[in-house]
Backbone atoms as SQL, in Angstrom:
CREATE TABLE atoms (id INTEGER PRIMARY KEY, chain TEXT, resi INTEGER, resn TEXT, atom TEXT, x REAL, y REAL, z REAL);
INSERT INTO atoms VALUES
  (1, 'A', 1, 'MET', 'N', 5.499, 17.662, -2.660),
  (2, 'A', 1, 'MET', 'CA', 5.807, 16.240, -2.690),
  (3, 'A', 1, 'MET', 'C', 4.886, 15.554, -1.685),
  (4, 'A', 2, 'SER', 'N', 4.220, 14.515, -2.094),
  (5, 'A', 2, 'SER', 'CA', 3.249, 13.872, -1.224),
  (6, 'A', 2, 'SER', 'C', 3.874, 12.893, -0.238),
  (7, 'A', 3, 'ARG', 'N', 5.034, 12.339, -0.574),
  (8, 'A', 3, 'ARG', 'CA', 5.664, 11.394, 0.342),
  (9, 'A', 3, 'ARG', 'C', 7.137, 11.320, 0.035),
  (10, 'A', 4, 'TRP', 'N', 7.924, 11.092, 1.046),
  (11, 'A', 4, 'TRP', 'CA', 9.363, 11.002, 0.839),
  (12, 'A', 4, 'TRP', 'C', 10.014, 10.439, 2.082),
  (13, 'A', 5, 'PRO', 'N', 10.401, 9.189, 2.054),
  (14, 'A', 5, 'PRO', 'CA', 11.100, 8.664, 3.228),
  (15, 'A', 5, 'PRO', 'C', 12.529, 9.198, 3.273),
  (16, 'A', 6, 'ILE', 'N', 12.926, 9.661, 4.412),
  (17, 'A', 6, 'ILE', 'CA', 14.293, 10.125, 4.621),
  (18, 'A', 6, 'ILE', 'C', 14.932, 9.228, 5.662),
  (19, 'A', 7, 'ARG', 'N', 16.123, 8.747, 5.371),
  (20, 'A', 7, 'ARG', 'CA', 16.877, 7.915, 6.307),
  (21, 'A', 7, 'ARG', 'C', 18.089, 8.705, 6.766),
  (22, 'A', 8, 'ARG', 'N', 18.278, 8.736, 8.069),
  (23, 'A', 8, 'ARG', 'CA', 19.434, 9.441, 8.608),
  (24, 'A', 8, 'ARG', 'C', 19.808, 8.825, 9.937),
  (25, 'A', 9, 'GLU', 'N', 20.976, 8.266, 10.003),
  (26, 'A', 9, 'GLU', 'CA', 21.526, 7.732, 11.241),
  (27, 'A', 9, 'GLU', 'C', 20.521, 6.861, 12.007),
  (28, 'A', 10, 'GLY', 'N', 19.879, 5.935, 11.300),
  (29, 'A', 10, 'GLY', 'CA', 18.951, 5.015, 11.937),
  (30, 'A', 10, 'GLY', 'C', 17.560, 5.571, 12.173),
  (31, 'A', 11, 'THR', 'N', 17.307, 6.802, 11.767),
  (32, 'A', 11, 'THR', 'CA', 15.997, 7.422, 11.920),
  (33, 'A', 11, 'THR', 'C', 15.359, 7.549, 10.544),
  (34, 'A', 12, 'VAL', 'N', 14.063, 7.314, 10.484),
  (35, 'A', 12, 'VAL', 'CA', 13.335, 7.412, 9.214),
  (36, 'A', 12, 'VAL', 'C', 12.187, 8.382, 9.387),
  (37, 'A', 13, 'VAL', 'N', 11.999, 9.228, 8.382),
  (38, 'A', 13, 'VAL', 'CA', 10.865, 10.149, 8.353),
  (39, 'A', 13, 'VAL', 'C', 10.119, 9.909, 7.052),
  (40, 'A', 14, 'ILE', 'N', 8.812, 9.723, 7.146),
  (41, 'A', 14, 'ILE', 'CA', 7.964, 9.591, 5.955),
  (42, 'A', 14, 'ILE', 'C', 7.051, 10.807, 5.934),
  (43, 'A', 15, 'GLY', 'N', 7.182, 11.615, 4.904),
  (44, 'A', 15, 'GLY', 'CA', 6.338, 12.797, 4.764),
  (45, 'A', 15, 'GLY', 'C', 5.105, 12.470, 3.948),
  (46, 'A', 16, 'VAL', 'N', 3.962, 12.945, 4.406),
  (47, 'A', 16, 'VAL', 'CA', 2.699, 12.692, 3.713),
  (48, 'A', 16, 'VAL', 'C', 1.931, 14.006, 3.629),
  (49, 'A', 17, 'ALA', 'N', 1.406, 14.300, 2.461),
  (50, 'A', 17, 'ALA', 'CA', 0.657, 15.536, 2.256),
  (51, 'A', 17, 'ALA', 'C', -0.614, 15.541, 3.100),
  (52, 'A', 18, 'LYS', 'N', -0.779, 16.560, 3.913),
  (53, 'A', 18, 'LYS', 'CA', -1.944, 16.627, 4.802),
  (54, 'A', 18, 'LYS', 'C', -3.242, 16.838, 4.035),
  (55, 'A', 19, 'GLU', 'N', -3.147, 17.258, 2.771),
  (56, 'A', 19, 'GLU', 'CA', -4.353, 17.455, 1.959),
  (57, 'A', 19, 'GLU', 'C', -4.986, 16.131, 1.540),
  (58, 'A', 20, 'GLN', 'N', -4.233, 15.061, 1.619),
  (59, 'A', 20, 'GLN', 'CA', -4.748, 13.748, 1.227),
  (60, 'A', 20, 'GLN', 'C', -5.752, 13.238, 2.256),
  (61, 'A', 21, 'SER', 'N', -6.621, 12.352, 1.825),
  (62, 'A', 21, 'SER', 'CA', -7.593, 11.759, 2.746),
  (63, 'A', 21, 'SER', 'C', -6.865, 10.890, 3.767),
  (64, 'A', 22, 'GLU', 'N', -7.524, 10.606, 4.882),
  (65, 'A', 22, 'GLU', 'CA', -6.922, 9.740, 5.903),
  (66, 'A', 22, 'GLU', 'C', -6.571, 8.380, 5.310),
  (67, 'A', 23, 'GLU', 'N', -7.458, 7.839, 4.479),
  (68, 'A', 23, 'GLU', 'CA', -7.212, 6.536, 3.868),
  (69, 'A', 23, 'GLU', 'C', -5.964, 6.576, 2.985),
  (70, 'A', 24, 'ARG', 'N', -5.822, 7.642, 2.213),
  (71, 'A', 24, 'ARG', 'CA', -4.662, 7.779, 1.331),
  (72, 'A', 24, 'ARG', 'C', -3.379, 7.935, 2.142),
  (73, 'A', 25, 'ARG', 'N', -3.431, 8.727, 3.205),
  (74, 'A', 25, 'ARG', 'CA', -2.247, 8.908, 4.063),
  (75, 'A', 25, 'ARG', 'C', -1.838, 7.587, 4.699),
  (76, 'A', 26, 'ARG', 'N', -2.809, 6.815, 5.182),
  (77, 'A', 26, 'ARG', 'CA', -2.506, 5.516, 5.796),
  (78, 'A', 26, 'ARG', 'C', -1.861, 4.581, 4.776),
  (79, 'A', 27, 'PHE', 'N', -2.409, 4.547, 3.551),
  (80, 'A', 27, 'PHE', 'CA', -1.851, 3.659, 2.535),
  (81, 'A', 27, 'PHE', 'C', -0.442, 4.116, 2.151),
  (82, 'A', 28, 'THR', 'N', -0.244, 5.426, 2.031),
  (83, 'A', 28, 'THR', 'CA', 1.078, 5.958, 1.688),
  (84, 'A', 28, 'THR', 'C', 2.110, 5.559, 2.735),
  (85, 'A', 29, 'ILE', 'N', 1.768, 5.713, 3.998),
  (86, 'A', 29, 'ILE', 'CA', 2.707, 5.348, 5.063),
  (87, 'A', 29, 'ILE', 'C', 3.005, 3.857, 5.017),
  (88, 'A', 30, 'ALA', 'N', 1.963, 3.038, 4.882),
  (89, 'A', 30, 'ALA', 'CA', 2.162, 1.586, 4.798),
  (90, 'A', 30, 'ALA', 'C', 2.990, 1.236, 3.565),
  (91, 'A', 31, 'HIS', 'N', 2.724, 1.910, 2.453),
  (92, 'A', 31, 'HIS', 'CA', 3.466, 1.684, 1.208),
  (93, 'A', 31, 'HIS', 'C', 4.955, 1.984, 1.417),
  (94, 'A', 32, 'GLU', 'N', 5.266, 3.071, 2.083),
  (95, 'A', 32, 'GLU', 'CA', 6.662, 3.462, 2.293),
  (96, 'A', 32, 'GLU', 'C', 7.374, 2.564, 3.296),
  (97, 'A', 33, 'LEU', 'N', 6.641, 1.946, 4.194),
  (98, 'A', 33, 'LEU', 'CA', 7.273, 1.019, 5.135),
  (99, 'A', 33, 'LEU', 'C', 7.856, -0.194, 4.405),
  (100, 'A', 34, 'GLY', 'N', 7.202, -0.625, 3.330),
  (101, 'A', 34, 'GLY', 'CA', 7.691, -1.778, 2.567),
  (102, 'A', 34, 'GLY', 'C', 9.125, -1.610, 2.101),
  (103, 'A', 35, 'PRO', 'N', 9.428, -0.584, 1.302),
  (104, 'A', 35, 'PRO', 'CA', 10.804, -0.394, 0.843),
  (105, 'A', 35, 'PRO', 'C', 11.785, -0.146, 1.993),
  (106, 'A', 36, 'LEU', 'N', 11.318, 0.515, 3.026),
  (107, 'A', 36, 'LEU', 'CA', 12.209, 0.763, 4.158),
  (108, 'A', 36, 'LEU', 'C', 12.627, -0.534, 4.828),
  (109, 'A', 37, 'LEU', 'N', 11.727, -1.502, 4.843),
  (110, 'A', 37, 'LEU', 'CA', 12.036, -2.793, 5.458),
  (111, 'A', 37, 'LEU', 'C', 12.682, -3.762, 4.475),
  (112, 'A', 38, 'LEU', 'N', 12.374, -3.626, 3.179),
  (113, 'A', 38, 'LEU', 'CA', 12.836, -4.594, 2.189),
  (114, 'A', 38, 'LEU', 'C', 14.071, -4.163, 1.402),
  (115, 'A', 39, 'HIS', 'N', 14.301, -2.856, 1.301),
  (116, 'A', 39, 'HIS', 'CA', 15.364, -2.354, 0.427),
  (117, 'A', 39, 'HIS', 'C', 16.184, -1.289, 1.142),
  (118, 'A', 40, 'ASP', 'N', 17.386, -1.043, 0.626),
  (119, 'A', 40, 'ASP', 'CA', 18.283, -0.068, 1.234),
  (120, 'A', 40, 'ASP', 'C', 17.934, 1.375, 0.901),
  (121, 'A', 41, 'GLY', 'N', 17.256, 1.629, -0.183),
  (122, 'A', 41, 'GLY', 'CA', 16.969, 2.997, -0.597),
  (123, 'A', 41, 'GLY', 'C', 18.052, 3.510, -1.518),
  (124, 'A', 42, 'GLU', 'N', 17.755, 4.610, -2.184),
  (125, 'A', 42, 'GLU', 'CA', 18.704, 5.201, -3.117),
  (126, 'A', 42, 'GLU', 'C', 19.304, 6.445, -2.490),
  (127, 'A', 43, 'GLU', 'N', 20.585, 6.604, -2.685),
  (128, 'A', 43, 'GLU', 'CA', 21.243, 7.794, -2.167),
  (129, 'A', 43, 'GLU', 'C', 20.958, 8.979, -3.072),
  (130, 'A', 44, 'VAL', 'N', 20.666, 10.103, -2.456),
  (131, 'A', 44, 'VAL', 'CA', 20.480, 11.358, -3.170),
  (132, 'A', 44, 'VAL', 'C', 21.396, 12.361, -2.507),
  (133, 'A', 45, 'HIS', 'N', 22.119, 13.112, -3.289),
  (134, 'A', 45, 'HIS', 'CA', 23.103, 14.030, -2.718),
  (135, 'A', 45, 'HIS', 'C', 22.483, 15.373, -2.357),
  (136, 'A', 46, 'VAL', 'N', 21.473, 15.328, -1.494),
  (137, 'A', 46, 'VAL', 'CA', 20.876, 16.539, -0.962),
  (138, 'A', 46, 'VAL', 'C', 21.763, 17.037, 0.166),
  (139, 'A', 47, 'ASP', 'N', 22.227, 16.119, 0.951),
  (140, 'A', 47, 'ASP', 'CA', 23.092, 16.382, 2.094),
  (141, 'A', 47, 'ASP', 'C', 23.784, 15.074, 2.390),
  (142, 'A', 48, 'LYS', 'N', 24.985, 15.079, 2.828),
  (143, 'A', 48, 'LYS', 'CA', 25.712, 13.843, 3.077),
  (144, 'A', 48, 'LYS', 'C', 25.079, 12.988, 4.171),
  (145, 'A', 49, 'LEU', 'N', 24.225, 13.568, 4.995),
  (146, 'A', 49, 'LEU', 'CA', 23.624, 12.824, 6.102),
  (147, 'A', 49, 'LEU', 'C', 22.272, 12.214, 5.744),
  (148, 'A', 50, 'PHE', 'N', 21.752, 12.448, 4.534),
  (149, 'A', 50, 'PHE', 'CA', 20.415, 12.006, 4.164),
  (150, 'A', 50, 'PHE', 'C', 20.434, 11.020, 3.011),
  (151, 'A', 51, 'ARG', 'N', 19.464, 10.092, 3.020),
  (152, 'A', 51, 'ARG', 'CA', 19.135, 9.242, 1.874),
  (153, 'A', 51, 'ARG', 'C', 17.645, 9.357, 1.659),
  (154, 'A', 52, 'ILE', 'N', 17.238, 9.530, 0.422),
  (155, 'A', 52, 'ILE', 'CA', 15.823, 9.743, 0.111),
  (156, 'A', 52, 'ILE', 'C', 15.395, 8.803, -1.006),
  (157, 'A', 53, 'ASN', 'N', 14.231, 8.172, -0.865),
  (158, 'A', 53, 'ASN', 'CA', 13.619, 7.425, -1.970),
  (159, 'A', 53, 'ASN', 'C', 12.689, 8.402, -2.675),
  (160, 'A', 54, 'LEU', 'N', 12.974, 8.687, -3.935),
  (161, 'A', 54, 'LEU', 'CA', 12.147, 9.617, -4.681),
  (162, 'A', 54, 'LEU', 'C', 11.053, 8.882, -5.428),
  (163, 'A', 55, 'ARG', 'N', 9.914, 9.525, -5.604),
  (164, 'A', 55, 'ARG', 'CA', 8.829, 8.978, -6.412),
  (165, 'A', 55, 'ARG', 'C', 9.158, 9.276, -7.860),
  (166, 'A', 56, 'SER', 'N', 9.315, 8.244, -8.644),
  (167, 'A', 56, 'SER', 'CA', 9.684, 8.402, -10.054),
  (168, 'A', 56, 'SER', 'C', 8.433, 8.453, -10.924),
  (169, 'A', 57, 'PRO', 'N', 8.578, 8.866, -12.203),
  (170, 'A', 57, 'PRO', 'CA', 7.413, 8.880, -13.107),
  (171, 'A', 57, 'PRO', 'C', 6.779, 7.503, -13.279),
  (172, 'A', 58, 'SER', 'N', 7.562, 6.443, -13.105),
  (173, 'A', 58, 'SER', 'CA', 7.004, 5.096, -13.282),
  (174, 'A', 58, 'SER', 'C', 6.353, 4.562, -12.009),
  (175, 'A', 59, 'SER', 'N', 6.387, 5.325, -10.925),
  (176, 'A', 59, 'SER', 'CA', 5.866, 4.851, -9.641),
  (177, 'A', 59, 'SER', 'C', 4.417, 4.410, -9.704),
  (178, 'A', 60, 'SER', 'N', 3.600, 5.148, -10.425),
  (179, 'A', 60, 'SER', 'CA', 2.173, 4.828, -10.447),
  (180, 'A', 60, 'SER', 'C', 1.785, 3.920, -11.604),
  (181, 'A', 61, 'LYS', 'N', 2.746, 3.483, -12.413),
  (182, 'A', 61, 'LYS', 'CA', 2.434, 2.641, -13.570),
  (183, 'A', 61, 'LYS', 'C', 2.475, 1.156, -13.257),
  (184, 'A', 62, 'ALA', 'N', 2.871, 0.786, -12.076),
  (185, 'A', 62, 'ALA', 'CA', 2.939, -0.619, -11.654),
  (186, 'A', 62, 'ALA', 'C', 3.878, -1.442, -12.530),
  (187, 'A', 63, 'ASP', 'N', 4.949, -0.806, -13.029),
  (188, 'A', 63, 'ASP', 'CA', 5.930, -1.570, -13.796),
  (189, 'A', 63, 'ASP', 'C', 7.289, -1.606, -13.088),
  (190, 'A', 64, 'ASP', 'N', 7.365, -1.010, -11.920),
  (191, 'A', 64, 'ASP', 'CA', 8.579, -1.019, -11.116),
  (192, 'A', 64, 'ASP', 'C', 8.408, -2.073, -10.023),
  (193, 'A', 65, 'VAL', 'N', 9.301, -3.042, -9.977),
  (194, 'A', 65, 'VAL', 'CA', 9.175, -4.163, -9.039),
  (195, 'A', 65, 'VAL', 'C', 9.085, -3.682, -7.599),
  (196, 'A', 66, 'GLU', 'N', 9.908, -2.709, -7.210),
  (197, 'A', 66, 'GLU', 'CA', 9.876, -2.221, -5.832),
  (198, 'A', 66, 'GLU', 'C', 8.548, -1.534, -5.506),
  (199, 'A', 67, 'GLU', 'N', 7.958, -0.830, -6.481),
  (200, 'A', 67, 'GLU', 'CA', 6.654, -0.201, -6.265),
  (201, 'A', 67, 'GLU', 'C', 5.564, -1.255, -6.119),
  (202, 'A', 68, 'ILE', 'N', 5.636, -2.294, -6.929),
  (203, 'A', 68, 'ILE', 'CA', 4.664, -3.387, -6.836),
  (204, 'A', 68, 'ILE', 'C', 4.778, -4.054, -5.472),
  (205, 'A', 69, 'GLU', 'N', 6.018, -4.317, -5.037),
  (206, 'A', 69, 'GLU', 'CA', 6.242, -4.912, -3.716),
  (207, 'A', 69, 'GLU', 'C', 5.718, -4.005, -2.608),
  (208, 'A', 70, 'ALA', 'N', 5.954, -2.710, -2.740),
  (209, 'A', 70, 'ALA', 'CA', 5.496, -1.766, -1.711),
  (210, 'A', 70, 'ALA', 'C', 3.977, -1.729, -1.635),
  (211, 'A', 71, 'ASN', 'N', 3.315, -1.762, -2.782),
  (212, 'A', 71, 'ASN', 'CA', 1.848, -1.787, -2.786),
  (213, 'A', 71, 'ASN', 'C', 1.321, -3.077, -2.161),
  (214, 'A', 72, 'ALA', 'N', 1.945, -4.196, -2.495),
  (215, 'A', 72, 'ALA', 'CA', 1.527, -5.485, -1.920),
  (216, 'A', 72, 'ALA', 'C', 1.753, -5.485, -0.410),
  (217, 'A', 73, 'PHE', 'N', 2.876, -4.926, 0.036),
  (218, 'A', 73, 'PHE', 'CA', 3.168, -4.835, 1.460),
  (219, 'A', 73, 'PHE', 'C', 2.092, -4.004, 2.162),
  (220, 'A', 74, 'ALA', 'N', 1.782, -2.845, 1.603),
  (221, 'A', 74, 'ALA', 'CA', 0.774, -1.962, 2.205),
  (222, 'A', 74, 'ALA', 'C', -0.587, -2.646, 2.260),
  (223, 'A', 75, 'ALA', 'N', -0.962, -3.319, 1.187),
  (224, 'A', 75, 'ALA', 'CA', -2.255, -4.013, 1.152),
  (225, 'A', 75, 'ALA', 'C', -2.306, -5.104, 2.208),
  (226, 'A', 76, 'SER', 'N', -1.220, -5.859, 2.345),
  (227, 'A', 76, 'SER', 'CA', -1.179, -6.934, 3.344),
  (228, 'A', 76, 'SER', 'C', -1.211, -6.391, 4.762),
  (229, 'A', 77, 'LEU', 'N', -0.548, -5.280, 4.978),
  (230, 'A', 77, 'LEU', 'CA', -0.508, -4.674, 6.307),
  (231, 'A', 77, 'LEU', 'C', -1.869, -4.105, 6.704),
  (232, 'A', 78, 'LEU', 'N', -2.502, -3.396, 5.788),
  (233, 'A', 78, 'LEU', 'CA', -3.762, -2.714, 6.093),
  (234, 'A', 78, 'LEU', 'C', -4.999, -3.598, 5.949),
  (235, 'A', 79, 'MET', 'N', -4.890, -4.628, 5.105),
  (236, 'A', 79, 'MET', 'CA', -6.018, -5.512, 4.840),
  (237, 'A', 79, 'MET', 'C', -5.535, -6.959, 4.920),
  (238, 'A', 80, 'PRO', 'N', -5.215, -7.427, 6.118),
  (239, 'A', 80, 'PRO', 'CA', -4.640, -8.780, 6.246),
  (240, 'A', 80, 'PRO', 'C', -5.551, -9.858, 5.663),
  (241, 'A', 81, 'LEU', 'N', -4.936, -10.782, 4.958),
  (242, 'A', 81, 'LEU', 'CA', -5.668, -11.848, 4.294),
  (243, 'A', 81, 'LEU', 'C', -6.541, -12.632, 5.264),
  (244, 'A', 82, 'SER', 'N', -6.001, -12.997, 6.407),
  (245, 'A', 82, 'SER', 'CA', -6.782, -13.805, 7.355),
  (246, 'A', 82, 'SER', 'C', -8.005, -13.036, 7.865),
  (247, 'A', 83, 'PHE', 'N', -7.879, -11.727, 8.058),
  (248, 'A', 83, 'PHE', 'CA', -9.017, -10.923, 8.512),
  (249, 'A', 83, 'PHE', 'C', -10.076, -10.855, 7.416),
  (250, 'A', 84, 'LEU', 'N', -9.628, -10.607, 6.174),
  (251, 'A', 84, 'LEU', 'CA', -10.584, -10.535, 5.066),
  (252, 'A', 84, 'LEU', 'C', -11.292, -11.863, 4.863),
  (253, 'A', 85, 'ARG', 'N', -10.550, -12.957, 4.960),
  (254, 'A', 85, 'ARG', 'CA', -11.183, -14.283, 4.804),
  (255, 'A', 85, 'ARG', 'C', -12.262, -14.487, 5.872),
  (256, 'A', 86, 'THR', 'N', -11.996, -14.069, 7.091),
  (257, 'A', 86, 'THR', 'CA', -12.985, -14.182, 8.164),
  (258, 'A', 86, 'THR', 'C', -14.210, -13.322, 7.848),
  (259, 'A', 87, 'ASP', 'N', -13.967, -12.078, 7.416),
  (260, 'A', 87, 'ASP', 'CA', -15.072, -11.171, 7.102),
  (261, 'A', 87, 'ASP', 'C', -15.906, -11.648, 5.915),
  (262, 'A', 88, 'LEU', 'N', -15.288, -12.403, 5.016),
  (263, 'A', 88, 'LEU', 'CA', -15.994, -12.848, 3.813),
  (264, 'A', 88, 'LEU', 'C', -16.435, -14.305, 3.883),
  (265, 'A', 89, 'GLN', 'N', -16.245, -14.923, 5.036),
  (266, 'A', 89, 'GLN', 'CA', -16.614, -16.334, 5.184),
  (267, 'A', 89, 'GLN', 'C', -18.113, -16.507, 4.912),
  (268, 'A', 90, 'GLY', 'N', -18.414, -17.423, 4.012),
  (269, 'A', 90, 'GLY', 'CA', -19.802, -17.701, 3.676),
  (270, 'A', 90, 'GLY', 'C', -20.435, -16.686, 2.739),
  (271, 'A', 91, 'VAL', 'N', -19.636, -15.751, 2.242),
  (272, 'A', 91, 'VAL', 'CA', -20.148, -14.710, 1.349),
  (273, 'A', 91, 'VAL', 'C', -19.657, -14.987, -0.068),
  (274, 'A', 92, 'VAL', 'N', -20.563, -14.929, -1.024),
  (275, 'A', 92, 'VAL', 'CA', -20.156, -14.989, -2.418),
  (276, 'A', 92, 'VAL', 'C', -19.861, -13.555, -2.824),
  (277, 'A', 93, 'LEU', 'N', -18.595, -13.285, -3.047),
  (278, 'A', 93, 'LEU', 'CA', -18.176, -11.915, -3.326),
  (279, 'A', 93, 'LEU', 'C', -18.436, -11.543, -4.773),
  (280, 'A', 94, 'ASP', 'N', -19.139, -10.444, -4.946),
  (281, 'A', 94, 'ASP', 'CA', -19.348, -9.858, -6.259),
  (282, 'A', 94, 'ASP', 'C', -18.551, -8.565, -6.271),
  (283, 'A', 95, 'ILE', 'N', -17.511, -8.508, -7.087),
  (284, 'A', 95, 'ILE', 'CA', -16.617, -7.353, -7.114),
  (285, 'A', 95, 'ILE', 'C', -17.350, -6.085, -7.549),
  (286, 'A', 96, 'ASP', 'N', -18.529, -6.245, -8.154),
  (287, 'A', 96, 'ASP', 'CA', -19.346, -5.091, -8.541),
  (288, 'A', 96, 'ASP', 'C', -20.327, -4.683, -7.446),
  (289, 'A', 97, 'ASP', 'N', -20.293, -5.346, -6.304),
  (290, 'A', 97, 'ASP', 'CA', -21.170, -5.010, -5.177),
  (291, 'A', 97, 'ASP', 'C', -20.561, -3.830, -4.423),
  (292, 'A', 98, 'ALA', 'N', -20.874, -2.630, -4.908),
  (293, 'A', 98, 'ALA', 'CA', -20.280, -1.406, -4.372),
  (294, 'A', 98, 'ALA', 'C', -20.524, -1.245, -2.872),
  (295, 'A', 99, 'ALA', 'N', -21.699, -1.607, -2.405),
  (296, 'A', 99, 'ALA', 'CA', -22.018, -1.447, -0.986),
  (297, 'A', 99, 'ALA', 'C', -21.129, -2.343, -0.120),
  (298, 'A', 100, 'ARG', 'N', -20.923, -3.582, -0.536),
  (299, 'A', 100, 'ARG', 'CA', -20.072, -4.498, 0.242),
  (300, 'A', 100, 'ARG', 'C', -18.616, -4.020, 0.231),
  (301, 'A', 101, 'ILE', 'N', -18.137, -3.601, -0.943),
  (302, 'A', 101, 'ILE', 'CA', -16.750, -3.119, -1.061),
  (303, 'A', 101, 'ILE', 'C', -16.572, -1.872, -0.194),
  (304, 'A', 102, 'GLU', 'N', -17.520, -0.973, -0.254),
  (305, 'A', 102, 'GLU', 'CA', -17.440, 0.251, 0.544),
  (306, 'A', 102, 'GLU', 'C', -17.473, -0.069, 2.036),
  (307, 'A', 103, 'GLY', 'N', -18.307, -1.016, 2.430),
  (308, 'A', 103, 'GLY', 'CA', -18.369, -1.414, 3.839),
  (309, 'A', 103, 'GLY', 'C', -17.049, -1.991, 4.323),
  (310, 'A', 104, 'LEU', 'N', -16.438, -2.842, 3.510),
  (311, 'A', 104, 'LEU', 'CA', -15.133, -3.408, 3.870),
  (312, 'A', 104, 'LEU', 'C', -14.064, -2.317, 3.903),
  (313, 'A', 105, 'ALA', 'N', -14.113, -1.407, 2.936),
  (314, 'A', 105, 'ALA', 'CA', -13.135, -0.316, 2.900),
  (315, 'A', 105, 'ALA', 'C', -13.226, 0.531, 4.163),
  (316, 'A', 106, 'LYS', 'N', -14.442, 0.835, 4.591),
  (317, 'A', 106, 'LYS', 'CA', -14.609, 1.620, 5.826),
  (318, 'A', 106, 'LYS', 'C', -14.115, 0.840, 7.036),
  (319, 'A', 107, 'ARG', 'N', -14.410, -0.440, 7.073),
  (320, 'A', 107, 'ARG', 'CA', -13.968, -1.272, 8.203),
  (321, 'A', 107, 'ARG', 'C', -12.449, -1.275, 8.337),
  (322, 'A', 108, 'TYR', 'N', -11.742, -1.333, 7.194),
  (323, 'A', 108, 'TYR', 'CA', -10.278, -1.404, 7.196),
  (324, 'A', 108, 'TYR', 'C', -9.621, -0.031, 7.037),
  (325, 'A', 109, 'ARG', 'N', -10.455, 1.006, 6.915),
  (326, 'A', 109, 'ARG', 'CA', -9.980, 2.388, 6.788),
  (327, 'A', 109, 'ARG', 'C', -9.042, 2.569, 5.596),
  (328, 'A', 110, 'VAL', 'N', -9.482, 2.027, 4.459),
  (329, 'A', 110, 'VAL', 'CA', -8.772, 2.174, 3.190),
  (330, 'A', 110, 'VAL', 'C', -9.760, 2.699, 2.156),
  (331, 'A', 111, 'SER', 'N', -9.257, 3.094, 1.011),
  (332, 'A', 111, 'SER', 'CA', -10.139, 3.551, -0.060),
  (333, 'A', 111, 'SER', 'C', -10.859, 2.355, -0.689),
  (334, 'A', 112, 'THR', 'N', -11.974, 2.647, -1.337),
  (335, 'A', 112, 'THR', 'CA', -12.678, 1.571, -2.031),
  (336, 'A', 112, 'THR', 'C', -11.808, 1.023, -3.172),
  (337, 'A', 113, 'GLN', 'N', -10.991, 1.872, -3.768),
  (338, 'A', 113, 'GLN', 'CA', -10.079, 1.415, -4.821),
  (339, 'A', 113, 'GLN', 'C', -9.066, 0.416, -4.264),
  (340, 'A', 114, 'ALA', 'N', -8.477, 0.739, -3.117),
  (341, 'A', 114, 'ALA', 'CA', -7.500, -0.168, -2.500),
  (342, 'A', 114, 'ALA', 'C', -8.161, -1.494, -2.135),
  (343, 'A', 115, 'MET', 'N', -9.367, -1.432, -1.579),
  (344, 'A', 115, 'MET', 'CA', -10.070, -2.664, -1.212),
  (345, 'A', 115, 'MET', 'C', -10.409, -3.482, -2.451),
  (346, 'A', 116, 'THR', 'N', -10.850, -2.829, -3.501),
  (347, 'A', 116, 'THR', 'CA', -11.185, -3.538, -4.731),
  (348, 'A', 116, 'THR', 'C', -9.963, -4.263, -5.279),
  (349, 'A', 117, 'TYR', 'N', -8.838, -3.576, -5.351),
  (350, 'A', 117, 'TYR', 'CA', -7.603, -4.210, -5.837),
  (351, 'A', 117, 'TYR', 'C', -7.194, -5.374, -4.952),
  (352, 'A', 118, 'ARG', 'N', -7.309, -5.193, -3.642),
  (353, 'A', 118, 'ARG', 'CA', -6.920, -6.268, -2.720),
  (354, 'A', 118, 'ARG', 'C', -7.798, -7.500, -2.941),
  (355, 'A', 119, 'LEU', 'N', -9.086, -7.301, -3.036),
  (356, 'A', 119, 'LEU', 'CA', -10.000, -8.431, -3.231),
  (357, 'A', 119, 'LEU', 'C', -9.776, -9.099, -4.587),
  (358, 'A', 120, 'MET', 'N', -9.512, -8.301, -5.615),
  (359, 'A', 120, 'MET', 'CA', -9.246, -8.878, -6.936),
  (360, 'A', 120, 'MET', 'C', -7.958, -9.695, -6.904),
  (361, 'A', 121, 'ASN', 'N', -6.943, -9.213, -6.212),
  (362, 'A', 121, 'ASN', 'CA', -5.685, -9.953, -6.114),
  (363, 'A', 121, 'ASN', 'C', -5.858, -11.243, -5.322),
  (364, 'A', 122, 'ILE', 'N', -6.613, -11.193, -4.251),
  (365, 'A', 122, 'ILE', 'CA', -6.880, -12.401, -3.464),
  (366, 'A', 122, 'ILE', 'C', -7.630, -13.417, -4.319),
  (367, 'A', 123, 'TYR', 'N', -8.627, -12.950, -5.057),
  (368, 'A', 123, 'TYR', 'CA', -9.408, -13.835, -5.922),
  (369, 'A', 123, 'TYR', 'C', -8.507, -14.470, -6.979),
  (370, 'A', 124, 'ALA', 'N', -7.614, -13.670, -7.579),
  (371, 'A', 124, 'ALA', 'CA', -6.713, -14.191, -8.613),
  (372, 'A', 124, 'ALA', 'C', -5.775, -15.250, -8.038),
  (373, 'A', 125, 'VAL', 'N', -5.254, -15.014, -6.853),
  (374, 'A', 125, 'VAL', 'CA', -4.361, -15.985, -6.212),
  (375, 'A', 125, 'VAL', 'C', -5.125, -17.261, -5.906),
  (376, 'A', 126, 'ASP', 'N', -6.325, -17.119, -5.350),
  (377, 'A', 126, 'ASP', 'CA', -7.139, -18.287, -5.010),
  (378, 'A', 126, 'ASP', 'C', -7.475, -19.114, -6.260),
  (379, 'A', 127, 'ARG', 'N', -7.776, -18.444, -7.350),
  (380, 'A', 127, 'ARG', 'CA', -8.110, -19.155, -8.602),
  (381, 'A', 127, 'ARG', 'C', -6.910, -19.913, -9.146),
  (382, 'A', 128, 'ASN', 'N', -5.727, -19.345, -8.981),
  (383, 'A', 128, 'ASN', 'CA', -4.514, -20.007, -9.472),
  (384, 'A', 128, 'ASN', 'C', -4.166, -21.235, -8.639),
  (385, 'A', 129, 'ARG', 'N', -4.650, -21.287, -7.417),
  (386, 'A', 129, 'ARG', 'CA', -4.394, -22.445, -6.552),
  (387, 'A', 129, 'ARG', 'C', -5.305, -23.613, -6.868),
  (388, 'A', 130, 'GLU', 'N', -6.436, -23.333, -7.503),
  (389, 'A', 130, 'GLU', 'CA', -7.412, -24.398, -7.802),
  (390, 'A', 130, 'GLU', 'C', -6.931, -25.311, -8.887);
């Protein structure tokens, strides 16, 4: 199991597979903080003292509202909008500019995929405001 938040008597443990890249581990931890702060979690009868949020088959399909919220939370935490706006000030962003995306990903210590999604979401929000 790559991640599993456990809640017990006010203590939380988030397990992350050590085989994952540092960027993936950071995103996983940030992702799990979202539900821990926003939702109560689901009870699992592993032991009466534990509650566990399990990763469901729909977790990676982006059709579960809590998963979408958790991804947005992680993206905001790891790639704050105000920081990205400062870094991109005066730059015409080309989402196909692999070198720029990779540079930003390294700066924020996230994957290029996470950075690409974050920038695309920011662009979509900005366009809807116009």
